[in-house]
KOLFILUM-451894 format. One line per 8 residues: number of its first residue (from 1); their letters; for each residue z, y, x of N, C-alpha, C. Coordinates in pm, 1 decimal. Layout:
# KOLFILUM-451894
NUM = a = Z/Y/X/Z/Y/X/Z/Y/X  ...
This chain:
# KOLFILUM-451894
1 = mrivvigg = 1952.0/1308.8/475.3/1827.8/1386.7/471.9/1775.8/1397.8/329.3  1700.1/1502.9/305.7/1629.3/1515.5/177.8/1489.3/1458.8/198.3  1458.9/1352.2/125.7/1332.7/1280.4/143.1/1258.8/1277.7/10.0  1142.1/1338.3/6.5/1060.4/1340.7/-114.7/963.5/1223.5/-110.6  963.7/1141.8/-215.3/879.5/1022.8/-221.7/769.6/1045.4/-324.7  648.9/1068.0/-276.7/532.6/1086.2/-364.0/491.5/948.2/-416.6  482.9/935.4/-548.3/462.5/803.5/-608.0/593.9/728.2/-617.2  701.2/803.3/-634.9/835.2/747.3/-625.3/884.3/668.7/-743.8
9 = tgligsrv = 800.5/646.3/-844.3/840.7/562.1/-957.5/757.9/434.3/-966.4  668.1/412.1/-870.1/581.3/295.0/-873.1/645.7/172.0/-810.7  566.1/68.5/-792.7/613.6/-59.9/-741.9/686.4/-44.6/-607.9  625.0/26.2/-515.5/685.7/47.7/-383.6/779.9/167.0/-387.0  735.1/276.6/-444.9/811.7/400.7/-440.9/948.9/391.2/-503.8  960.7/320.1/-616.1/1090.6/310.5/-682.5/1191.0/238.1/-593.4  1145.8/136.0/-523.0/1233.6/63.7/-431.8/1269.5/149.5/-310.6  1173.0/225.7/-261.2/1200.2/314.5/-147.5/1308.7/415.9/-185.0
17 = vslltehg = 1295.8/474.7/-303.7/1396.8/571.2/-350.3/1534.1/505.2/-357.5  1540.1/384.4/-413.0/1668.5/315.1/-425.3/1729.6/284.8/-289.2  1648.7/238.1/-197.8/1699.7/202.9/-64.7/1750.4/325.7/9.9  1674.4/433.6/3.6/1716.0/555.3/72.8/1843.6/612.7/11.8  1852.6/607.0/-120.9/1972.7/655.8/-188.7/2094.8/573.2/-149.5  2075.0/440.7/-143.5/2184.9/351.9/-103.5/2237.2/383.5/36.4  2149.8/437.2/121.5/2188.9/468.9/258.4/2228.3/615.7/275.8  2254.1/682.0/164.2/2312.7/814.8/170.5/2217.1/931.1/176.3
25 = heavpatp = 2089.0/906.1/162.3/1991.6/1014.2/164.5/1969.2/1069.8/23.8  1923.0/1191.8/16.6/1881.4/1249.8/-110.9/1733.5/1218.2/-128.9  1705.7/1113.4/-203.2/1567.9/1069.3/-224.0/1516.9/1122.7/-357.1  1407.5/1197.0/-352.1/1354.3/1265.0/-469.9/1219.5/1203.3/-507.8  1210.6/1131.5/-620.4/1080.9/1079.0/-662.6/993.9/1190.4/-720.1  869.4/1194.0/-679.6/777.8/1299.3/-724.9/649.2/1236.2/-778.0  617.2/1265.4/-903.5/498.7/1210.1/-969.5/441.6/1316.1/-1062.9  319.3/1296.9/-1112.9/266.8/1390.9/-1211.6/357.8/1408.3/-1332.9
33 = ssgvntvt = 426.0/1300.8/-1373.8/514.4/1311.2/-1490.1/636.9/1398.0/-1461.7  668.9/1416.6/-1334.5/780.3/1504.3/-1298.5/732.4/1644.0/-1257.8  602.7/1670.4/-1280.3/547.8/1802.9/-1251.7/490.3/1819.9/-1113.3  469.1/1708.8/-1041.7/413.2/1716.3/-906.0/280.5/1640.5/-904.5  172.5/1714.0/-890.4/38.8/1654.7/-888.9/-26.4/1687.3/-754.6  -36.5/1588.4/-668.7/-88.0/1615.4/-534.7/-237.5/1644.7/-533.9  -309.9/1599.2/-634.1/-454.3/1624.6/-638.3/-484.0/1770.4/-673.1  -413.9/1823.2/-772.3/-434.0/1964.2/-809.8/-347.2/2058.8/-727.1
41 = gegvkevl = -240.9/2003.6/-667.1/-146.8/2085.7/-591.1/-29.7/2136.1/-673.6  -32.2/2110.1/-804.2/74.6/2158.5/-891.6/210.7/2102.8/-849.5  305.7/2190.2/-824.9/443.0/2150.7/-796.3/468.6/2097.2/-656.6  364.4/2087.5/-573.2/381.3/2025.3/-441.2/464.5/2114.0/-348.5  429.3/2242.2/-340.1/505.2/2331.7/-252.8/651.5/2338.4/-295.6  672.3/2342.1/-425.0/808.6/2356.1/-476.8/895.1/2234.3/-442.7  840.4/2114.6/-461.8/922.6/1995.4/-441.1/951.9/1971.8/-292.7  867.7/2024.9/-204.9/887.9/2003.8/-61.7/979.9/2106.6/2.4
49 = qgadvvvd = 1020.0/2207.0/-72.0/1112.0/2305.2/-15.2/1243.9/2237.7/22.3  1283.0/2253.9/147.5/1408.1/2195.6/194.5/1400.4/2048.6/230.3  1281.5/1988.8/221.0/1267.1/1846.1/252.8/1262.3/1824.3/403.6  1328.0/1720.2/447.6/1320.2/1678.9/587.9/1202.9/1584.2/611.2  1176.3/1501.5/509.5/1073.4/1398.4/520.5/995.4/1392.9/389.5  863.7/1367.9/399.6/785.3/1335.8/280.6/725.2/1197.5/300.7  735.3/1114.6/198.5/680.6/979.1/200.5/571.7/970.6/94.0  452.8/926.9/133.5/343.5/914.5/37.1/309.9/767.5/14.9
57 = vsnspsfa = 349.9/716.1/-101.6/313.3/580.3/-141.0/233.1/583.2/-271.1  169.3/696.0/-297.1/90.4/710.9/-419.7/-42.8/638.1/-405.9  -111.7/620.8/-517.9/-241.0/553.4/-516.4/-332.6/616.6/-619.2  -461.0/600.1/-596.6/-560.1/655.7/-687.4/-559.6/580.7/-820.1  -569.6/652.5/-931.8/-577.8/584.1/-1061.6/-710.3/511.9/-1082.3  -811.2/547.4/-1003.8/-941.4/481.3/-1011.7/-980.4/432.4/-873.0  -1032.6/308.8/-865.3/-1073.8/254.2/-736.5/-1225.2/266.5/-714.7  -1295.0/337.3/-803.0/-1436.7/364.5/-779.6/-1451.7/443.0/-649.8
65 = dddvlaff = -1555.6/413.8/-573.7/-1567.9/469.2/-438.3/-1549.1/620.0/-433.0  -1623.4/694.1/-514.6/-1614.6/840.6/-510.5/-1478.3/889.8/-556.0  -1422.9/824.5/-657.4/-1294.0/867.7/-712.3/-1180.5/849.8/-612.8  -1177.7/733.9/-548.7/-1066.5/707.1/-457.5/-1076.1/795.3/-333.6  -1195.4/822.2/-288.0/-1211.8/912.3/-173.6/-1167.1/1053.5/-209.5  -1208.1/1099.8/-326.0/-1168.1/1233.9/-370.0/-1017.0/1243.5/-385.4  -955.9/1136.8/-438.2/-810.6/1137.1/-455.6/-738.9/1152.2/-323.2  -766.4/1063.8/-228.0/-691.8/1067.2/-102.8/-723.1/1192.2/-20.5
73 = raattnlt = -846.0/1239.7/-28.4/-878.9/1361.9/47.0/-802.1/1481.7/-8.9  -804.7/1499.3/-140.4/-735.6/1614.0/-200.7/-585.0/1601.4/-188.0  -531.9/1482.9/-220.7/-386.9/1464.6/-219.6/-329.9/1483.3/-79.4  -395.6/1425.1/19.5/-343.2/1432.6/155.8/-356.3/1573.5/211.7  -465.2/1640.9/180.8/-480.8/1779.9/225.4/-372.7/1868.4/164.9  -352.1/1855.4/35.8/-249.0/1937.0/-29.8/-109.4/1905.1/22.6  -81.1/1778.5/43.5/51.2/1739.1/91.5/77.7/1786.8/233.9  -19.3/1767.4/321.8/4.0/1806.6/460.9/15.4/1957.9/474.6
81 = eaakgagv = -65.2/2032.3/400.6/-56.6/2178.3/408.2/78.1/2227.2/355.5  121.0/2170.6/243.8/250.0/2210.9/187.0/364.7/2168.3/277.7  353.1/2050.0/339.1/458.3/2002.5/429.1/471.4/2092.5/550.8  360.5/2136.5/605.2/366.5/2229.2/719.3/431.4/2360.7/678.7  392.8/2410.1/561.8/450.0/2535.3/513.9/599.4/2526.7/487.8  646.3/2408.9/450.0/788.0/2390.5/418.5/870.6/2349.7/540.4  803.3/2327.3/653.2/875.6/2286.8/773.2/923.5/2142.4/771.0  853.4/2057.3/696.0/889.4/1915.2/691.1/870.7/1854.0/829.7
89 = ghfvalsv = 968.1/1773.5/871.6/965.1/1722.0/1007.6/907.5/1583.3/1025.1  865.9/1517.9/915.7/817.8/1380.6/927.7/736.5/1345.1/803.8  614.4/1300.7/823.4/525.6/1258.9/715.1/506.4/1108.5/728.7  544.3/1033.4/626.0/532.6/887.7/626.3/432.9/846.8/518.3  340.2/759.0/552.0/242.3/712.9/453.5/226.7/562.1/461.6  200.9/502.2/346.8/171.9/359.0/338.3/21.4/340.1/335.1  -29.9/254.4/423.2/-172.7/227.9/427.9/-196.2/76.7/428.5  -318.2/36.2/460.9/-360.5/-103.3/443.7/-411.5/-159.7/575.4
97 = igsdrlpd = -359.7/-276.1/613.6/-410.4/-344.9/732.5/-557.3/-380.8/712.1  -636.1/-355.7/813.7/-778.5/-385.6/808.2/-865.4/-270.6/763.3  -804.6/-155.8/729.2/-882.8/-44.4/675.6/-997.0/-3.1/767.5  -969.7/5.8/896.7/-1072.0/52.7/989.8/-1167.2/-57.5/1035.2  -1143.7/-180.1/990.9/-1231.7/-291.5/1027.8/-1331.0/-326.6/918.7  -1314.1/-268.6/798.5/-1391.8/-311.4/682.2/-1460.1/-191.4/615.6  -1560.6/-134.1/681.4/-1620.7/-9.9/632.3/-1703.2/-23.1/505.2  -1734.9/-145.4/462.7/-1812.2/-160.7/339.5/-1727.4/-139.7/214.6
105 = sgylrakv = -1596.1/-134.5/230.7/-1506.8/-112.5/117.3/-1482.5/36.4/97.2  -1522.2/87.7/-18.1/-1499.2/228.7/-46.8/-1351.1/263.3/-48.4  -1268.9/172.6/-101.1/-1125.0/197.8/-104.5/-1067.9/207.0/36.7  -1106.4/114.2/122.7/-1052.3/114.7/257.9/-1107.8/231.5/339.9  -1230.8/271.0/313.9/-1282.2/392.5/380.2/-1197.8/513.1/343.5  -1157.5/519.4/217.2/-1074.8/631.4/171.7/-937.5/629.1/238.5  -881.4/509.5/261.0/-753.2/500.3/329.4/-764.6/547.2/474.9  -878.2/520.8/537.1/-899.8/570.8/673.4/-904.7/722.8/673.9
113 = vqeelika = -970.4/781.6/574.9/-973.5/927.9/563.7/-831.5/981.7/548.4  -751.1/918.5/464.7/-611.8/959.5/449.1/-539.0/956.9/584.0  -553.5/848.2/656.6/-487.1/835.8/786.0/-532.5/945.0/882.9  -661.7/970.0/886.1/-714.3/1069.5/980.1/-666.8/1210.7/946.3  -656.2/1241.4/818.3/-606.0/1373.0/778.0/-459.5/1390.4/819.5  -382.5/1284.6/808.1/-242.4/1291.8/850.0/-232.9/1313.8/1000.4  -310.5/1237.6/1076.5/-308.2/1250.9/1222.2/-351.2/1391.1/1266.4  -451.4/1445.4/1196.9/-505.2/1575.7/1236.3/-419.4/1693.0/1189.6
121 = sglpysiv = -319.1/1667.2/1106.1/-241.4/1776.0/1046.0/-148.9/1845.7/1144.6  -115.3/1778.4/1253.0/-18.3/1834.4/1345.7/125.9/1802.9/1310.6  148.2/1738.7/1196.4/283.3/1700.1/1156.3/327.2/1573.7/1231.5  454.8/1562.2/1267.2/505.0/1433.9/1315.1/488.6/1330.6/1203.1  441.1/1212.2/1235.3/407.2/1119.2/1128.1/436.2/975.0/1167.4  443.2/890.7/1065.2/447.6/745.3/1079.8/360.4/685.8/970.5  269.4/598.0/1007.1/186.6/527.1/909.5/224.7/379.8/912.0  261.1/327.6/796.1/296.4/186.7/782.0/178.5/115.8/716.1
129 = ratqffef = 112.8/29.8/791.2/3.4/-48.6/735.1/55.7/-184.2/691.2  26.1/-221.8/567.6/75.2/-348.5/512.2/-40.8/-437.1/469.5  -14.1/-566.9/465.0/-108.0/-661.2/405.7/-93.5/-656.8/253.2  -172.6/-736.8/184.8/-169.3/-738.7/38.1/-33.1/-788.3/-10.4  8.1/-738.6/-127.5/138.1/-775.7/-182.9/127.6/-903.5/-266.7  233.8/-982.9/-263.5/241.2/-1099.2/-351.7/214.9/-1060.2/-497.4  265.6/-943.2/-535.4/260.9/-899.9/-675.5/118.7/-887.1/-729.6  18.9/-878.4/-643.1/-117.4/-856.7/-690.0/-204.0/-982.7/-687.1
137 = vgaiadgg = -140.1/-1099.2/-667.8/-218.7/-1222.0/-664.9/-289.7/-1244.4/-798.3  -224.6/-1210.9/-909.5/-286.4/-1228.1/-1040.4/-405.8/-1137.0/-1059.8  -394.1/-1012.7/-1014.3/-505.1/-917.8/-1027.3/-624.2/-960.8/-942.0  -597.1/-1017.3/-825.0/-705.8/-1067.0/-741.0/-775.5/-1184.3/-809.3  -697.5/-1273.1/-869.6/-756.7/-1383.9/-944.4/-842.0/-1333.1/-1059.6  -788.1/-1238.7/-1135.1/-862.3/-1185.1/-1249.9/-990.4/-1116.1/-1205.7  -984.2/-1044.8/-1093.2/-1102.7/-973.0/-1045.1/-1215.5/-1065.4/-1003.2  -1179.5/-1188.7/-962.2/-1282.7/-1282.7/-920.6/-1321.1/-1384.0/-1026.5
145 = tegnvvkl = -1268.8/-1366.5/-1147.8/-1290.4/-1466.7/-1252.9/-1424.0/-1447.9/-1324.2  -1497.6/-1557.9/-1331.7/-1619.0/-1566.0/-1413.4/-1604.9/-1691.0/-1500.0  -1585.6/-1669.0/-1630.1/-1559.8/-1782.6/-1718.0/-1426.7/-1845.0/-1683.9  -1429.0/-1972.8/-1644.4/-1305.6/-2042.2/-1608.3/-1295.6/-2066.3/-1457.8  -1376.2/-1991.2/-1380.9/-1380.8/-2010.1/-1235.8/-1344.0/-1879.4/-1166.0  -1258.1/-1889.7/-1065.0/-1222.6/-1774.3/-981.1/-1300.9/-1786.3/-851.4  -1389.3/-1690.4/-825.7/-1472.9/-1692.1/-705.4/-1418.7/-1590.4/-604.7  -1381.9/-1640.0/-487.2/-1318.9/-1555.5/-386.4/-1391.2/-1568.6/-252.7
153 = pdagiqpi = -1384.0/-1465.8/-168.8/-1449.2/-1473.1/-38.3/-1376.1/-1568.2/56.5  -1446.7/-1611.0/158.5/-1387.4/-1692.2/264.4/-1311.3/-1598.1/357.0  -1182.9/-1579.2/329.7/-1105.2/-1478.5/402.2/-964.0/-1527.5/426.8  -910.2/-1493.3/542.3/-769.8/-1515.5/569.3/-687.2/-1401.7/513.1  -564.3/-1431.5/473.9/-478.2/-1328.2/417.0/-332.4/-1364.8/449.0  -251.2/-1264.2/474.0/-111.0/-1285.9/512.0/-22.6/-1199.4/422.1  -15.2/-1234.6/293.2/47.7/-1147.0/193.7/198.5/-1136.1/212.8  254.7/-1031.8/152.6/395.1/-997.2/171.9/456.4/-951.5/39.4
161 = aaaevsga = 584.3/-973.7/23.2/655.5/-926.7/-95.7/668.0/-775.0/-92.7  645.5/-711.7/-207.3/654.9/-565.6/-216.2/792.8/-515.9/-173.3  895.8/-594.6/-199.3/1030.5/-553.4/-160.2/1041.1/-534.1/-10.1  972.0/-618.0/67.0/977.6/-604.7/212.8/891.6/-489.3/261.6  783.1/-460.0/191.0/705.4/-340.1/223.8/790.2/-215.6/200.3  858.9/-212.3/87.2/945.8/-97.9/57.2/1052.0/-80.1/164.5  1107.2/-191.0/211.2/1207.3/-183.5/316.4/1151.4/-124.1/443.6  1029.2/-161.4/479.0/967.0/-108.2/600.0/938.0/41.3/586.6
169 = vakaaags = 893.6/82.4/468.2/864.9/224.3/445.9/993.6/306.7/449.3  1098.7/256.1/384.7/1226.2/326.6/384.3/1282.5/337.6/526.0  1270.3/231.2/602.8/1317.7/233.3/741.7/1240.9/337.6/823.0  1109.5/343.5/802.9/1029.8/443.8/874.4/1071.9/585.2/835.4  1098.3/606.3/705.7/1136.2/739.5/658.1/1269.3/784.7/714.5  1361.4/691.7/732.8/1494.2/725.7/783.4/1497.9/735.8/935.1  1390.4/691.9/1000.5/1386.8/691.3/1145.7/1310.3/809.6/1203.1  1289.3/803.9/1332.9/1214.7/909.2/1402.2/1064.8/886.1/1385.1
177 = plngmtei = 985.4/992.6/1385.9/840.4/976.3/1373.1/782.3/889.4/1484.7  692.0/801.8/1448.5/624.0/718.1/1546.6/507.7/791.7/1612.5  452.0/888.4/1538.8/325.1/949.8/1577.7/223.0/840.3/1608.6  223.1/741.4/1520.6/134.7/627.5/1532.5/152.1/537.0/1412.8  107.4/412.3/1428.4/109.5/316.9/1317.2/196.4/197.4/1349.5  251.1/137.8/1245.9/316.8/8.4/1255.5/258.4/-81.6/1147.7  255.1/-211.2/1174.3/197.9/-304.9/1078.5/304.8/-401.1/1029.0  293.5/-439.6/901.3/383.8/-538.1/843.2/303.7/-636.0/759.2
185 = ggpevftm = 335.6/-763.2/775.1/269.1/-867.3/698.4/368.3/-974.7/658.8  322.6/-1069.5/579.4/408.1/-1178.0/536.4/427.0/-1282.6/644.9  513.7/-1380.7/621.1/543.2/-1480.9/723.1/440.7/-1593.2/734.8  345.0/-1599.7/638.8/251.8/-1712.3/636.2/108.2/-1664.4/619.5  17.1/-1733.8/686.9/-125.9/-1706.6/672.2/-186.4/-1809.3/575.9  -262.5/-1759.3/479.6/-333.8/-1842.7/382.8/-483.5/-1812.8/391.9  -565.1/-1899.0/333.9/-696.5/-1853.8/290.9/-674.8/-1781.4/157.9  -760.8/-1687.2/125.5/-743.3/-1616.7/-0.4/-750.1/-1714.6/-117.7
193 = agwvreal = -844.6/-1807.6/-111.8/-856.9/-1906.2/-220.2/-733.4/-1995.0/-228.1  -679.6/-2035.7/-113.7/-560.7/-2120.4/-113.1/-440.0/-2050.0/-170.1  -426.6/-1921.6/-136.3/-314.3/-1842.2/-187.8/-321.2/-1828.0/-339.3  -438.6/-1789.3/-388.8/-455.7/-1772.4/-532.9/-440.1/-1905.6/-605.6  -494.1/-2011.2/-547.1/-483.0/-2143.4/-610.1/-336.5/-2185.4/-623.1  -255.6/-2158.3/-520.8/-113.3/-2193.2/-527.3/-44.6/-2120.6/-642.6  -77.5/-1991.8/-659.2/-15.7/-1915.0/-767.7/-58.3/-1968.0/-904.1  -187.5/-1993.5/-921.3/-236.0/-2039.2/-1051.4/-182.4/-2178.5/-1084.7
201 = tfrndpre = -173.5/-2264.1/-984.9/-119.1/-2398.2/-1008.3/26.1/-2390.6/-1051.9  104.9/-2308.9/-984.1/246.0/-2295.6/-1019.5/261.6/-2242.2/-1161.6  172.0/-2152.5/-1201.0/182.2/-2089.2/-1332.0/105.8/-2165.2/-1440.1  61.4/-2287.0/-1408.6/-11.2/-2371.5/-1504.8/-134.1/-2301.0/-1561.0  -200.0/-2225.8/-1476.1/-323.8/-2157.2/-1513.6/-439.8/-2252.1/-1484.9  -523.1/-2283.9/-1584.4/-624.7/-2387.9/-1566.3/-749.2/-2344.0/-1489.6  -759.6/-2218.4/-1453.0/-881.2/-2173.6/-1385.0/-901.6/-2246.4/-1251.2  -1026.4/-2275.6/-1221.4/-1063.4/-2339.1/-1094.5/-1089.5/-2229.2/-990.9
209 = vtvdpear = -1037.0/-2245.8/-871.5/-1055.2/-2147.7/-765.0/-1156.2/-2202.2/-664.6  -1260.7/-2123.6/-634.6/-1363.6/-2166.0/-540.5/-1389.5/-2056.7/-437.4  -1445.6/-2097.3/-325.0/-1490.1/-2002.1/-222.9/-1638.9/-1976.4/-244.4  -1672.7/-1850.3/-260.4/-1811.3/-1810.3/-285.7/-1857.2/-1720.9/-169.7  -1963.3/-1759.3/-98.9/-2010.4/-1678.3/13.7/-2048.6/-1535.7/-24.6  -2079.5/-1513.8/-151.9/-2119.9/-1380.3/-195.5/-2004.9/-1299.5/-256.1  -1889.0/-1361.8/-273.5/-1775.3/-1290.4/-333.0/-1723.7/-1184.9/-237.2  -1670.6/-1076.8/-295.2/-1622.0/-964.9/-214.4/-1479.2/-928.8/-253.8
217 = yfgekpgp = -1414.0/-859.1/-162.8/-1277.2/-811.8/-181.8/-1280.5/-661.1/-160.3  -1259.3/-585.0/-267.8/-1273.7/-438.9/-263.0/-1409.6/-399.5/-204.4  -1513.9/-476.0/-241.1/-1648.8/-443.7/-196.3/-1683.3/-494.0/-57.8  -1596.4/-570.6/4.2/-1612.9/-612.1/143.7/-1603.3/-763.2/156.9  -1667.6/-819.0/259.3/-1649.4/-958.0/297.6/-1559.0/-957.5/420.8  -1428.8/-983.2/403.0/-1335.0/-961.0/512.0/-1346.8/-1059.0/628.2  -1394.5/-1181.3/601.7/-1398.4/-1281.4/706.7/-1259.7/-1338.9/733.6  -1250.7/-1432.8/826.5/-1124.0/-1502.6/850.0/-1010.2/-1412.9/897.2
225 = kgllpdeg = -1040.5/-1304.0/970.0/-933.1/-1225.4/1030.1/-931.0/-1078.5/989.2  -1024.2/-1037.1/904.0/-1035.4/-894.8/871.1/-914.1/-834.8/803.5  -838.1/-917.1/729.7/-722.0/-867.4/655.1/-589.4/-903.9/721.6  -595.5/-966.8/838.0/-474.2/-1013.1/903.6/-417.1/-905.8/996.5  -285.2/-902.2/1012.2/-225.5/-805.6/1103.9/-255.1/-842.4/1248.9  -245.6/-742.6/1335.9/-262.5/-767.9/1477.8/-137.5/-834.6/1534.7  -152.4/-890.1/1652.7/-37.6/-950.2/1721.6/69.5/-842.9/1743.0  192.8/-879.4/1721.0/301.4/-782.6/1737.8/343.5/-715.5/1609.5
233 = aqlgqikf = 277.0/-746.4/1498.8/315.9/-687.8/1370.0/454.2/-737.0/1328.6  523.8/-653.2/1251.7/651.4/-694.6/1193.2/622.1/-790.0/1078.1  689.2/-904.2/1074.6/664.3/-1002.6/970.1/783.7/-1014.3/876.6  755.1/-1024.5/747.7/859.9/-1041.1/649.1/919.8/-1181.0/653.9  1025.2/-1200.0/575.3/1097.3/-1326.8/573.8/1073.8/-1406.7/445.4  1030.2/-1339.5/339.3/1019.1/-1405.8/208.9/889.4/-1486.8/202.0  902.5/-1616.6/176.5/785.5/-1701.9/163.8/734.0/-1700.0/19.7  603.5/-1716.8/7.0/540.8/-1706.3/-124.8/596.6/-1809.8/-221.9
241 = adwlpanp = 618.0/-1933.5/-175.0/668.6/-2038.3/-263.6/809.4/-2007.5/-313.7  886.3/-1932.1/-235.3/1020.5/-1892.8/-278.7/1015.8/-1773.2/-373.0  914.0/-1690.2/-356.7/898.5/-1570.1/-439.8/848.6/-1605.0/-580.2  759.5/-1703.1/-590.4/691.7/-1733.9/-716.8/785.9/-1760.7/-833.9  888.2/-1845.7/-820.1/970.2/-1879.1/-937.9/1039.0/-1759.7/-1002.3  1071.4/-1658.9/-923.0/1143.3/-1543.5/-976.6/1051.0/-1430.7/-1021.8  919.9/-1453.1/-1014.8/826.0/-1345.6/-1043.7/713.1/-1394.5/-1133.7  734.6/-1385.9/-1264.0/628.9/-1424.6/-1358.1/508.3/-1333.6/-1344.3
249 = prk = 393.9/-1372.6/-1398.8/273.3/-1290.2/-1387.4/295.9/-1148.8/-1438.3  239.5/-1050.3/-1367.0/246.9/-910.2/-1408.8/158.1/-887.3/-1528.9  209.6/-814.0/-1628.6/131.1/-787.7/-1749.3/45.7/-663.3/-1730.4
C-alpha cells in the first residue's frame, strides 16, 4: 500500500515509516520541510494522490491553549477533506489516553477536537491512544522544576517506549480500519513522581522530586487514574529500567 505519514520524520513518524517500509509498503514521510503543510493546506492534496492510507502523528509546535487548538483543527480539517477527495481508504491518528477525561488541559481538549473531526469526516479510521512516552521523562522533570526541586502532581502514569507506540501505529496503518479507538500503554504503573525520580536517580541528577497538590500536568490535575489506560488496553513489553541504560537524556 501507499501510506502517507504526516509528521513522518519525528520521534514516532520516522519509526512508523521504517516499519512500514520493512513490511513492503510505500511509506511516504510528509512534513513542512518536504512541502506538505497541513495547517495551510500546502501540498496536502498532492501528497495524498494515490494514497491508500494516511497516518497523522504530527504535533503542534506550540502547546499554548489557543495555538494547539488552532493547529489540530486546521490540520485535521485539511487532511480529512483532502483524504476524501483523494479516495483514501483509511485515516490513522495517534492520540493521548485520558484526553476526554481531563478537560482542564488545553492540549488534551485539542486532541479531543482532532478525534471528533476524524470521526465526523466519514472516512474509515483508526485512532491509537497512547500513554506518555519514556522519552519525555526529562521534559516532564524540567517542566516541574523550581530551583533544585521537581514538583509533580499526585498522578498515576503507565509510560511506554516510543518504539512500541510506533509499532502499534504501523500495525494499525497496515490493518483494516477499526472505526474506533485502541489504547496502548506500558507494562508498569508508576506514580508520576516515582517514575521521574527513578530516571533522575539513574542519571545522577541531584534534583529532589516531590508531590505537590497544586502541581499540574498540561494544565490538569490528572489524579490517580486519569492518565491510565482502560482495562483491555494493549500493553508494551519494554520495562522502563531496561530502557534507561540505552537512552541518555534527550538534548
